[in-house]
Structure formats: C-alpha cells, structure tokens
N, C-alpha and C positions, 0 to 999 in steps of 0.2 A: 484206502484204509486197510490196516492189517485184518486178517480173517480170524477173528476171535469173538467170544461172547460179548465182550465190552463194546466192540465196534458195532455189533448187531443191535445191542440195547441202545446205544447212542443214536444209531441211524433210525431206529424205530421211534425214539423220543423226538428227534428232529422232524421226522415225517408227520408225527401226530400233531406237533405244534404248528407245522405248516398247514395242515388240514384245518385245524381250529381257526387259524388266522384267515385262511381262504374263505371259510363259511362266514366268518365275521365280516369280511369285506363284501360278500354278497348281501348280507343283512344291512350293512351300512349303505350300500348302493341303493337298496330299496327304500330305506328311510330318507336318503337324500332326494330321491325322486318324489316321494310323498311330500317332503318339505317344499320342493319346488312347485308342485301342483297346488298344495293348500295355500301357499303364499301368494301365488298368482291368481287363483280363482276365489279364494275365501278370505284373503288378507289375514291368514292365520299362520303362525310359525311354530314349528317344533323347536323349542329352545335347546340350544347346545349341540346341534348336529355338527356344526363347524368345529366346535371344541373337541368333540369326540373324534372327529376326523384327524385332528392334530395329534391326539394321543395315539390313534391307530397307526399313523405314519411312523412314529418313533418305535412302536412295538413291532410293527411289520419289519422295519429295517433291522432291528436287533436280532429277530428270529431268522430273517432272511440271510443274514451273514453266515449262520451255521449251515443252512441248507446249501448255500452256494459253495461253502468250503468243502463239505463232504462229497459234493457232486463235481468238484474241480471246475467250478464255473467262474471263478474270479479271473478277470482279465490279466494276462501276462504279456509283457513285451518280450518276444522271443526271437526277434530277427537275428540276434547275435549268439544267443546261448546254444542254438543248434549246431553252430560251427565249432564249438569247443570240444575238447576231449571229454570222455565220459566222467572222469574223476573231477574235472573242473565243473562240469554241469551238476554233478552230485553235490559238490560243496556249495554252489550257488543256490541250488534248490533247497538244501538244508538251511542255508542262511536265510532264505526267503520265509520259510515256515517258522523258523525260530524268531525272526524279527516280528512276524505277524503275531506270534504268541506273546511277545513282550509288549506289543501295542495293545493286545487284548487285556493283558494283566493291568496295564496302566488305566485303560478305559473302565474296567470293572472296579478298580479302586476309586476312581472319581464318581462312578455311578453309585457306589455305596455311600459316599459322602453326601451326595444329593438326596438319596432315599432316607438316610438316617437323619439328616437335618429336617426333612419334611415330616418325619415321624416325631422327632423331638419337639418341633415348634408347632405341630398340628397345622401345617400349611394347607390353605385352601385356595382354589383358583379364584381370581377376581372376575368371575363371570356369573351369569344368572344361575348356573348349576351349582356354583360354589363346591366343586368337586374336591374332596380330600385328596391332596396330591399323591399321597402314598399309594393310592389304588392303581392309577395308571403307571406310576413309577415302579411299582412292584412287578408288574407284568413286563415292563421295559427291562428291569434288572434281571429277571429270569432269562429273558432272551440273551442278554449280555453274558450271564453266567454259563449258559449252555455253549455259547460261542467260545468263551474263554476255556472251558473244559475241553472242547474239541481241539482248539488250537494247541494247548499244552500237551494233550495226549498225542497229537500227530507230530508235534515238534520233538517230543521224546523219542517217538518211534523213528523219525527221520534221522535224528542224531545217532541212534543205535545202529541203523543201517550204514551210516557213514563211517562210524568207528569200525564196524565189522568188514568194511570194504565192499559192501553189496551195492555197488554204484548203479547197476542196471535196475535193480529192484527199487532203489531210491528214486531214480529218474522216472521210472514208469509210474510210481505212486504219487510223486510230488512235483514232477515237471509239468510244463505246459502240455495240454493235449495236442497231439499231432493231428494233421488233417484227417488221417485214416481213423483215428479214435473218435473225432467229432462226427464223421460220417457214420461210423458204426453206432455211436450213441443215438444219433437222430434216427437212423434206420430202425434201431431197436425200439424206440418209442413209437414209431409209426406202426411197426409190426404188432406191438402190444395193443394199440388202439384198434387195429384191424381184427386181431384175435378176439378182443372184447366185443366188438360190433358183431362179428360172426356168431359168437356165443349167445348174444342177446337175440339175434334173429332166429337162431335155432330154438332158443327157449320159447320165443313167441310162436313159432310154428308148432312146437310141441303142445303148447297150451291151447292153440286153436284147434288142433286135431282132437 
C-alpha cells in the first residue's frame, strides 16, 4: 500500500474490525461450548447459537477479505508470471487488482440490494430468535464496504503506477509475494512475538522485585 495518511487510517480501521471479529469468535466459541454442555447434561438449549454462527461466518468473511488484501495474503498462481518481463508483470498485476475492484463493486451493489430489501420489508429470520435481518446484514455490508473501498483505492494506485511506468514499484506492491518476502514476513511475526514475550517476562520480574 502507498505510504500516506489514508493508507494508515484504512489499515487501522481494518485491524480494529479484525480484532472485534476475533474477540467475537472467542465469545461465540464459549457460548457454543456452554450450549453443548447444557444440552448434554441438562437437556437445555441456548436458542439461536447455530443461527448466530451463520451470521458470524458471513461477517467474518467480508471483513477478512480486506485484511487479506492489505496484507497481500490472497493466493496467486505465479508459476508463469515470474518468467515475464517487468512491464508485462506490471500490466498483469494491475489487471488483477482492477478486476478485483470491479468484482468488489458488483458485490457491494448486490449486498446493498439485499440490505435495502430487508429494511423495506422488515424481514425477520424464520427461527426462534426471529432476528431482524437488517442487523446482521448491516455488519456484513460494512465488511463489504471496507473491502470495496480498499480495492478501489489500491486499483487506482496501481493504475497510476502503471501509467507512470513505475513497473518495479507496482510489482513489489501488487505482485505475488516472493519466497524471500514470505520468509521475511513470517520471521518478522515470530520476532514480534518473542519481543512481546520478553517484555512480559521483564515486566513480571520487575513487579516481583
């Protein structure tokens, strides 16, 4: 991603959404365990856990798309692209992000139709919870909106680099990760975990003293 304030704000927004979803998954896991125990031992069921799990899957997916995009985690078939000249690789990488942005725009348009119809007709789930469908669909729509925003933003930036002839910068930013980049990324995460663990140990020793 380009190094500017908008990129930093977008990254922070996506990171915040991912953290919220992560904590929600922890809570949902606990509720699912409680549901299993109470159903087995006490013949009692928490109504709607499976329904909430379905909503969670859709919301997690829409938010996860954005995180995977900005961290360059999407799978790319690159056994041929690495053999092409830099200009050809730049054109293909730009084409990839532009088509992804077009797909995202189409998806967000259909997502809005779904959400607006649920609001208009006051749709409710045909389940014991009778959930107003606009509630989970709104969270789902927010996830798609952030993904679409990120796609369009990156597509414009990639096209700008292509027009200016900055092929190496385009390929580095939007091409598939090389083996060296993947190793560096994994090593960076491991080192960050070690650093945090060492800091926690030092803090514990300081408190004990």
